[in-house]
DOTOR-862713 format. One record per residue (C-alpha): x, y, z; residue in three letters. Coordinates in pm, whole numbers, plus 50000, padded with zeros to 5 digits. Example, Ala and Ser with C-alpha at 12.3 -4.5 7.8 and 13.67 -1.06 7.14 Angstrom:
512304955050780ala513674989450714ser
***
This chain:
214099297729790met214739317429473lys218419323229405lys219569358829345asn220959363628993pro224739365728963thr227129382728725ile227579348928555gln223809347428489asp223919381928330val226879372028111ala225159339927997lys221879357027910leu223649385527729ala225909361427542gly229129378327659val231969370327895ser231879377228268lys234789401728230ser232789421527972thr229909425028218val232409436228483ser233809462328246lys230309475128187tyr229559476528562leu232789495628625asn232069519528337asn235289508528166thr235769519927803pro235759496927500tyr232369480927561val230499486627239ser227009502627238pro225499470427107ala227099449827385thr225989475327645lys222369471327529arg222589433327559lys223959436127912ile221379462128014glu218539440627880asn219879410328068ala220219430428392ile216669443328359glu215199409128277glu217029392028567leu216519421328805lys220209418928886tyr221739442229147his225549442829125pro227469438329449ser230639456729536ser232559424329483leu231139420829133ala232049456629047arg235599449729161gly236319419728940leu238049441028678val239129471628870ser240559450429155lys238929475329390ser235649472429575ile236039507329724lys236099494230080leu238569501930360ile238739483030689ala239249506430986leu240469488831300val239909508031623ile240729500331984ser237359506232149asp234139521532018val233409535532365glu236529557332368leu235349591632256leu238589598332070ile237689570231831asn234409587731747ser236419617731625asn238739595731422leu235969574731270ile234039605331157lys237129621431003ser238269589630826ile234789581030698glu234209616330564asn237529616630379glu237059581230246ala233609590030113asn235049619929927leu237259595229740his234399570929675gly235319545929948phe233189530830223asp234429520230568ile233949487230751val234669490131123leu236599464031322val236769467731703asn239439450731919thr237949462332253asn241459474932338asp242539439732435glu245989426832347lys244899391332265his242419404832009his245229424631847glu247479394231843gln244729375031659asn243949404031427leu245819390131128asn243739358131131ala240479377131181ile241129402030902leu242429375730660thr239389353530717glu236689380230705arg238049410430518tyr240569397230266gln238649415129989his239089450730124val241299475329937asp243349485030241gly243599487730617leu243769517430851ile244839506931200leu244119530031493ala244679503831761asn248279491731758val250449485832062arg253819470032130glu253609431932111asn250119434431964gly249419429731593val252369415731394asp252769440931112leu255199419230915ser252669390830907glu249809414430826leu251769428330530lys251859393430379lys248069393830358ser247349430730295phe249409451930062glu248109485830173his248269494530545ile248379528030726val248609534331101leu246869564531251val246919580631598his248469550031765arg251629536631607tyr254719515531668ile258109525231526pro258649504231213asn260069503730861asn257129485330706leu254059507430684val253029543830658asp251599562530952tyr250079596031045ala250389605831411val250739636831623val254129643931781asp253239631032127asn256669638732272tyr256289675632183ile252759674832325gly254089662432659gly256679690132661arg253999716332593leu252049704332898val255059705933130ala256159740033005glu252649753833056tyr252319740633413leu255749754133504leu254809788333367arg251699786733584met253899782433892gly253139746133982his255829729434193lys254029696734277lys252789679333962val251619644633869ala250899625933548ala248509597233479ile249739576133190ser247879550532988gly249499516432929pro253189520332839lys252859494232562glu250869520832373ile253529543432228tyr251649576732232pro251289574632612tyr254959565932645arg255999595232425asp253749619832610arg255199610132948ile258769611932817lys258289647132685gly256649657533013phe259429642433229lys262249656733018asp261029692233076val260259687533448ile263589670533523gln265539696133323gly263939725933495tyr266199749433691lys264219744334013glu263299711734183his259769700834099ile257999672934285glu256829647934026leu254769616134055glu253729594133762ile251109566633776ile250659541533494glu246999534233447ser244539521233192gly242909542932929ser239299548633036asn237419572033267leu237389547733561glu241169543933544his241559581733564gly239249582533866tyr241209555534052gln244579571533979ala243329605034106thr242139589534432glu245609575534486lys247369608334404leu245129631934596met244879611534917thr248659608734950ser250629629235205thr251819652834930lys248979657234679pro249839675734357pro248479709734264thr248209698833900ala247589666033718ile248509658733357phe246109632133228ala247609617832909thr244209615932742ser240999635832774asp239169604132882met241549600533176leu241079637533249ala237299632533269phe237979605633529gly240099630733724val237189655333712met234739629133837asp236989621134132ala237399658134209ala233629662534211lys233029632834441asp235749642834687tyr235049680134680gly238369691334526trp237639723934350lys238859728133991ile241019748033929pro241359764734273asn242579733234449glu243499711334155leu244509720333801ser243899694633525ile245249692733173ile244359665832921gly245509654432578phe243579649332250asp241069678132245asn238099656032173ile234819674032115phe233509669432470phe236599684932633ser235099719432576arg231779708032728leu233199693533052ala231869706233388arg235009727733386val236119733133023pro239309713032988leu242709727032902thr244239701332671thr246589693632384ile245029693032039asp246109659931884ala244929671131537gln242479642131514leu240579655031212ser243809661631023ser245159627231118leu242029609830988gly242189628830661lys245909622530619lys245589585130688ser243089581230403val245279602030171glu248299580230250leu246329548330188leu244969560229855ile248459571029745gln249589535329814arg246659520729623met247429542629325glu251169535329343asn251969572429373lys254809567329619thr257479541429692gln259079556730001asp257599552230346leu255429581430451gln255649584730830gln254129618130925ile254079635531263met251809665731293leu252609693031545his250299694731850pro249009727131998thr247989737832348leu244309746732395val243879768132706val240489766832877arg239459769233242glu240769738333420ser244229751533511cys245029778233772arg247899802833751asp249599800934094leu251649831934014asn248599854434058leu
***
């Protein structure tokens, strides 16, 4: 089998050093016109196609970012991936996707996986972290530039861009109380994932601090549609079913809607539903979903900006940014005051 030509082959044929060829490939100044012609002739004769690794020998950058996500099937990750990839491309970077399938043992092995397979990338964006998952201190020993997005864990090691999930939870509770609901429930994702924990805390703080007694039930669940369905069955077949359910993600809310359809609970006349994230499909649900906008597009853009600032040594201080969420009112909640 014929071997593909390498940068060393080009350098040898052109009679120059490998670093000079790399400078030429990276369009670095101080390569003389005569030397450029030698390199170009050698490239043409060998039919050499430079790889990203070859282009990075001098610049120390191959213009590649590893994006680690929790699960490709979660629709929220589609929004994040698109936003991050678009912003990265604007800065001349490509994205390589790493999926942990939202499993803790994959996160715990992430450092070894990334170090073995992706040591050459310019930086990492992690959208998958959970408590007792990836060891950030160990990961920092292997990768200098790391940014967390959407999911995060409190730390003093790496930058992150997240929405203020606590405020989002408060917005949900305040809205349901204004709508006159006295029996409410919340379906939380795994508590080891901080955004779910923060959303529930904000929700509970408002409900428990309200001037009137409000019946409140909280179920910890998983994070997908089926988990939302199962939690809804449990809530709605109890002796005191709620009039409103706060699903701490839109995916969980879709599971609530599926259960309501199968059991004949009318939305919003018999059951009000509010989600969190404002993914694209929330507006296209069988009943358009009232939800909290988690600023996913802005988070994706900001995460790339933070990473590039680190790469270019434009900041020394930690940049840990929380964007403000907003309530998006659609048709899935009923005003009981009317």
